[in-house]
C-alpha positions as CSV (number, residue, x, y, z in Angstrom):
1,R,17.4,9.0,-23.5
2,G,16.5,8.8,-19.8
3,P,13.4,8.2,-17.8
4,L,12.2,11.8,-18.4
5,H,11.8,11.6,-22.1
6,R,8.2,11.7,-23.5
7,A,6.9,8.2,-24.3
8,R,5.4,7.8,-27.7
9,G,2.7,5.4,-26.6
10,R,-0.9,6.1,-27.7
11,P,-3.4,7.2,-25.1
12,V,-4.9,4.4,-23.1
13,V,-8.4,3.7,-21.9
14,A,-9.3,4.6,-18.3
15,G,-11.5,2.7,-16.0
16,R,-11.4,-0.2,-13.5
17,G,-12.1,-3.6,-15.1
18,R,-10.8,-2.5,-18.6
19,A,-7.2,-3.6,-18.2
20,R,-7.1,-5.5,-21.5
21,A,-8.1,-2.5,-23.5
22,A,-5.8,-0.2,-21.5
23,R,-2.8,-2.4,-21.9
24,A,-3.3,-2.7,-25.6
25,M,-2.6,1.0,-25.9
26,L,0.3,1.2,-23.5
27,S,3.9,1.0,-24.7
28,R,5.1,-2.6,-24.8
29,P,7.4,-2.2,-21.7
30,A,4.6,-0.5,-19.9
31,A,2.1,-3.2,-20.7
32,A,4.5,-5.9,-19.4
33,A,5.2,-4.0,-16.2
34,A,1.5,-3.3,-15.6
35,A,0.7,-7.0,-16.1
36,R,3.2,-7.9,-13.4
37,V,1.7,-5.4,-11.0
38,D,-1.8,-6.6,-11.7
39,A,-0.7,-10.2,-11.0
40,V,1.0,-9.4,-7.7
41,F,-1.0,-6.6,-6.2
42,G,-4.4,-7.5,-7.5
43,V,-7.3,-5.3,-6.3
44,C,-6.5,-5.5,-2.6
45,S,-3.1,-5.7,-0.9
46,I,-2.3,-5.0,2.7
47,A,0.6,-2.9,4.0
48,L,1.7,-4.5,7.2
49,V,2.9,-3.0,10.4
50,T,6.2,-4.4,11.7
51,P,6.0,-6.1,15.0
52,F,8.9,-5.3,17.4
53,A,9.7,-7.0,20.7
54,P,9.3,-4.8,23.8
55,S,12.9,-5.3,24.9
56,N,15.5,-2.5,25.1
57,D,16.9,-3.0,21.6
58,Q,13.5,-3.7,20.1
59,P,14.3,-6.4,17.5
60,I,11.8,-7.7,15.0
61,D,9.4,-10.0,16.8
62,V,9.4,-12.9,14.4
63,A,6.6,-14.9,16.2
64,A,4.3,-11.8,16.1
65,L,5.1,-11.4,12.4
66,E,4.0,-14.9,11.8
67,R,0.8,-14.3,13.6
68,L,0.2,-11.1,11.7
69,V,0.8,-12.7,8.3
70,A,-1.6,-15.5,9.2
71,H,-4.2,-13.0,10.3
72,T,-4.0,-10.7,7.3
73,A,-3.6,-13.4,4.6
74,K,-7.3,-14.0,4.5
75,G,-7.8,-10.5,3.1
76,V,-5.6,-11.0,0.0
77,R,-6.3,-14.6,-1.0
78,G,-8.7,-13.4,-3.8
79,G,-5.8,-11.7,-5.4
80,G,-3.3,-9.4,-3.7
81,A,-0.1,-9.2,-1.7
82,L,1.2,-8.5,1.8
83,I,3.6,-5.6,1.8
84,V,6.3,-5.6,4.5
85,A,8.6,-2.7,5.5
86,G,6.6,0.0,3.9
87,S,5.9,3.4,5.6
88,T,3.2,1.8,7.8
89,G,5.8,-0.8,8.7
90,E,8.2,1.9,10.1
91,Q,10.7,1.2,7.3
92,H,13.0,4.1,8.2
93,S,13.5,2.7,11.7
94,L,14.9,-0.5,10.2
95,S,18.4,-0.9,9.0
96,V,19.1,-2.4,5.6
97,E,20.0,-5.7,7.2
98,E,16.9,-5.7,9.3
99,R,14.7,-5.1,6.3
100,A,16.5,-7.9,4.3
101,H,15.8,-10.2,7.3
102,L,12.1,-9.1,7.4
103,Y,11.7,-9.8,3.7
104,A,13.0,-13.3,4.0
105,R,11.0,-14.2,7.1
106,A,7.8,-12.9,5.6
107,V,8.3,-15.0,2.5
108,S,9.1,-18.1,4.6
109,C,5.9,-17.8,6.7
110,A,3.4,-16.6,4.1
111,P,0.9,-19.1,2.7
112,E,1.9,-20.4,-0.7
113,N,-0.7,-18.4,-2.6
114,V,0.1,-15.1,-0.9
115,P,2.9,-13.1,-2.5
116,I,5.1,-10.9,-0.4
117,V,6.1,-7.4,-1.6
118,A,9.1,-5.6,-0.1
119,G,9.0,-1.9,0.8
120,V,12.1,-0.2,-0.6
121,A,12.9,3.3,0.3
122,A,16.1,5.1,1.5
123,C,17.7,8.5,1.6
124,R,20.8,7.0,-0.1
125,A,20.3,5.5,-3.6
126,L,22.9,2.8,-2.9
127,D,20.9,1.6,0.1
128,A,17.7,1.5,-1.9
129,Q,19.5,-0.6,-4.5
130,R,20.8,-3.0,-1.7
131,L,17.3,-3.4,-0.5
132,A,16.1,-4.2,-4.0
133,R,18.8,-6.9,-4.3
134,A,17.7,-8.3,-0.9
135,A,14.1,-8.4,-2.0
136,A,15.1,-10.4,-5.1
137,A,17.3,-12.7,-3.1
138,A,14.4,-13.4,-0.7
139,D,12.1,-14.3,-3.6
140,C,9.7,-11.4,-3.0
141,A,7.2,-11.1,-5.7
142,G,7.7,-7.4,-6.1
143,V,8.7,-4.1,-4.5
144,M,6.9,-1.0,-3.6
145,I,9.4,1.9,-4.1
146,G,9.1,4.9,-1.8
147,L,10.9,8.1,-2.7
148,P,13.7,9.4,-0.5
149,P,12.2,11.0,2.6
150,Y,13.0,14.6,3.7
151,L,15.5,15.4,1.0
152,R,13.0,16.8,-1.5
153,P,14.8,15.6,-4.6
154,T,14.3,17.1,-8.1
155,E,12.3,15.3,-10.7
156,E,15.5,14.1,-12.4
157,E,16.9,12.9,-9.1
158,M,13.7,11.0,-8.3
159,A,13.6,9.4,-11.7
160,A,17.2,8.3,-11.5
161,Y,16.6,6.9,-8.0
162,V,13.6,4.8,-9.1
163,S,15.5,3.5,-12.2
164,G,18.4,2.5,-10.1
165,V,16.2,0.5,-7.8
166,T,14.3,-1.3,-10.6
167,G,17.6,-2.1,-12.3
168,E,18.5,-4.4,-9.4
169,L,15.3,-6.5,-9.6
170,S,15.0,-10.0,-10.9
171,P,13.1,-10.6,-14.1
172,G,9.4,-11.0,-13.4
173,M,9.3,-9.0,-10.2
174,A,6.6,-6.3,-10.0
175,A,7.5,-2.7,-9.2
176,L,4.9,-0.2,-7.8
177,L,6.0,3.4,-7.3
178,Y,4.7,5.0,-4.1
179,D,4.3,8.7,-4.4
180,N,3.5,9.9,-0.9
181,A,4.1,13.6,-0.7
182,A,3.3,13.8,3.0
183,R,6.2,11.5,3.8
184,N,8.9,12.9,1.6
185,G,8.9,16.6,2.5
186,G,5.7,17.5,0.6
187,N,7.6,17.2,-2.7
188,G,5.5,14.7,-4.6
189,M,6.6,13.4,-8.1
190,A,5.1,15.3,-11.0
191,P,2.6,13.2,-13.0
192,E,4.7,13.6,-16.1
193,T,7.7,12.1,-14.4
194,A,5.7,9.2,-13.0
195,V,4.1,8.5,-16.4
196,A,7.5,8.6,-18.2
197,L,8.8,5.9,-15.7
198,L,5.7,3.9,-16.4
199,Q,5.9,4.1,-20.2
200,E,9.5,2.9,-20.1
201,G,8.5,-0.1,-18.0
202,A,10.5,1.0,-14.9
203,V,7.4,0.6,-12.8
204,G,4.0,-1.0,-13.6
205,G,1.8,1.2,-11.5
206,I,1.7,4.1,-9.1
207,K,0.4,4.3,-5.5
208,V,-0.6,7.7,-4.3
209,G,-0.9,8.8,-0.7
210,R,-1.8,12.2,0.7
211,L,-2.8,13.6,4.1
212,T,-6.6,13.4,3.3
213,A,-8.8,11.1,1.2
214,E,-9.7,14.2,-1.0
215,G,-6.0,14.9,-1.6
216,T,-5.3,11.2,-2.5
217,A,-8.2,11.2,-4.9
218,S,-7.1,14.5,-6.5
219,A,-3.5,13.1,-7.0
220,A,-4.9,9.9,-8.5
221,R,-7.1,11.8,-11.0
222,A,-4.2,14.0,-12.0
223,L,-2.3,10.8,-13.0
224,V,-5.2,9.4,-14.9
225,A,-5.6,12.7,-16.7
226,A,-1.9,12.7,-17.6
227,A,-2.1,9.1,-19.0
228,P,-5.6,7.5,-19.1
229,G,-5.3,3.9,-18.2
230,V,-2.3,4.2,-15.8
231,R,-2.7,1.7,-12.9
232,V,-3.2,3.9,-9.9
233,Y,-3.4,2.3,-6.4
234,A,-4.9,4.1,-3.4
235,G,-2.8,4.4,-0.2
236,S,-6.0,5.3,1.7
237,D,-8.8,2.9,2.5
238,L,-11.2,5.7,2.9
239,A,-10.3,7.4,-0.4
240,F,-10.6,4.1,-2.2
241,G,-14.0,3.2,-0.7
242,E,-15.4,6.7,-1.3
243,A,-14.3,6.5,-4.9
244,R,-16.0,3.1,-5.4
245,L,-19.2,4.5,-3.8
246,A,-19.2,7.5,-6.1
247,A,-18.7,5.2,-9.1
248,L,-21.7,3.0,-8.0
249,D,-23.7,6.2,-7.7
250,G,-23.0,7.2,-11.3
251,Q,-20.6,10.0,-10.5
252,G,-17.8,8.7,-12.8
253,P,-15.3,5.9,-12.7
254,S,-13.0,5.4,-9.8
255,P,-9.4,6.4,-10.6
256,Y,-8.1,3.4,-8.7
257,A,-7.1,0.0,-10.1
258,G,-6.7,-1.3,-6.5
259,L,-6.1,-0.7,-2.9
260,T,-3.0,-1.1,-0.7
261,S,-4.9,-1.2,2.6
262,V,-3.7,0.0,6.0
263,M,-6.8,-0.8,7.9
264,G,-6.6,-4.3,6.5
265,N,-4.0,-5.0,9.3
266,V,-6.9,-4.9,11.7
267,M,-9.8,-6.0,9.5
268,P,-8.5,-8.0,6.5
269,E,-12.0,-9.2,5.6
270,L,-13.2,-5.5,5.6
271,A,-10.5,-4.5,3.2
272,S,-11.4,-7.4,0.9
273,R,-15.0,-6.4,0.8
274,L,-14.1,-2.8,0.3
275,A,-12.2,-3.8,-2.9
276,R,-14.5,-6.5,-4.2
277,G,-18.1,-5.9,-2.9
278,E,-20.5,-4.8,-5.5
279,D,-23.6,-4.1,-3.4
280,R,-24.1,-0.4,-2.8
281,E,-25.6,-0.7,0.7
282,G,-23.0,-3.1,1.9
283,L,-20.2,-1.0,0.5
284,A,-21.6,2.1,2.2
285,T,-21.6,0.2,5.5
286,D,-18.0,-0.8,5.1
287,V,-16.9,2.7,4.1
288,N,-18.5,4.0,7.3
289,G,-16.7,1.3,9.2
290,V,-13.4,2.3,7.7
291,R,-14.1,5.9,8.5
292,R,-14.6,5.1,12.2
293,L,-11.7,2.8,12.5
294,T,-9.3,5.2,10.7
295,A,-10.4,8.1,12.9
296,A,-9.8,6.1,16.1
297,C,-6.4,4.9,14.9
298,V,-5.1,8.4,14.1
299,D,-6.7,10.4,17.0
300,G,-3.6,11.2,19.0
301,W,-1.7,8.2,17.8
302,S,1.1,7.8,15.3
303,L,-0.4,5.6,12.6
304,P,1.6,2.3,13.3
305,T,0.9,2.8,17.1
306,G,-2.8,3.2,16.5
307,I,-3.0,0.2,14.2
308,K,-1.2,-2.0,16.8
309,A,-3.6,-0.8,19.5
310,A,-6.5,-1.8,17.2
311,L,-4.9,-5.2,16.6
312,R,-4.6,-5.8,20.3
313,A,-8.3,-4.8,20.7
314,R,-9.1,-7.5,18.1
315,G,-7.0,-10.1,20.1
316,V,-4.0,-10.2,17.7
317,D,-0.6,-9.8,19.5
318,C,1.4,-7.8,17.0
319,G,4.3,-6.6,19.1
320,A,5.2,-3.0,20.0
321,P,6.0,0.1,18.0
322,R,9.7,1.1,17.9
323,N,10.9,3.9,20.0
324,P,10.1,6.9,19.8
325,L,6.7,5.6,18.6
326,G,4.5,4.1,21.3
327,I,5.4,6.6,24.0
328,E,2.2,7.0,26.0
329,G,0.7,10.4,26.6
330,P,-1.6,11.5,29.4
331,D,-4.8,10.5,27.5
332,H,-3.5,7.1,26.5
333,A,-6.3,5.3,28.3
334,R,-9.0,7.4,26.6
335,R,-7.5,6.8,23.2
336,A,-7.2,3.1,23.8
337,E,-10.8,2.9,24.8
338,A,-11.8,4.8,21.6
339,V,-9.9,2.3,19.5
340,E,-11.5,-0.7,21.3
341,A,-14.9,0.9,20.8
342,A,-14.3,1.4,17.1
343,V,-13.1,-2.2,16.5
344,A,-16.1,-3.5,18.4
345,S,-18.5,-1.4,16.5
346,V,-17.2,-2.6,13.1
347,L,-17.2,-6.2,14.2
348,R,-20.9,-5.8,15.3
349,E,-22.0,-4.6,11.8
350,P,-24.5,-7.0,10.3
351,R,-23.0,-9.1,7.5
352,D,-25.4,-10.4,4.9
353,P,-23.4,-12.6,2.5
354,Q,-25.8,-11.7,-0.3
355,S,-25.2,-8.0,0.2
356,H,-21.4,-8.3,0.3
357,S,-20.9,-10.4,-2.8
358,E,-17.4,-10.6,-4.1
359,T,-16.3,-10.8,-7.7
């Protein structure tokens, strides 16, 4: 029996904040894997960019990495992780050896109460397994498993790939599957395959990412419909924030258990409020801020390049993107000004501590 057989677990209860009831109805391996994901990823983790030095060979800029970890750690201290070498971290421009080095350096410079999660993805299954072993050797708290890019594997091939990665992890490590159809040839994993991996305990949750907030939310709801109670994480700050607003407006529960934030690189405090704030007016302000910041960071930029421009606008030296990213076009100055204006506008937003209470 492989990872595609139908699990016999009873249906589980949907809804954020009802993890105990949901886990009680998951299969035993699924409940244990979900508990590990909850403990590591919490309600807000941040997927970091990777700083590179601006020299010809563009090595990892370790000093800039340390600054970035210090800057972003404040956003996850209420429960959550920093994710290194994910898709936002330009993982496929990094060799296996570079990623292993990045895992270890991030663990060594992170505050004691901030777990590090390793992004693991490769075209070759053996390379993905090597990365999983490197994450375990570096004492990473978990992994976020991306599917092979470009190859468009079948459901059976994707399931075998994921199981091969999780088989290399140390006991107690959390495993979150990242199903991002936009980054692996448009061939997202079927909800039934993802849920089968979950019910067997191969992964403890599923992160979804699509080209739009609406697409991300639709994929998340499909997973929840396939297995109510599955731990679904948003790969889009905007999708997550809009779903929380809709829930506060009585339009039904959010499908998301948590957020793996991208804009948290620039505004870790904003990402934290987006995940934890309970006041409707304050949350609406933060969602609008995320909308402006996201638009500026993707307007004519590759996403890592736009985020690094926004970090510079905030005064955080986070190194350069890796070639071919970061090549300046004719309207570079205009785009840089737009990013600076977006960062400044979000920082100017009034912050009433009472209206941005955290739980």
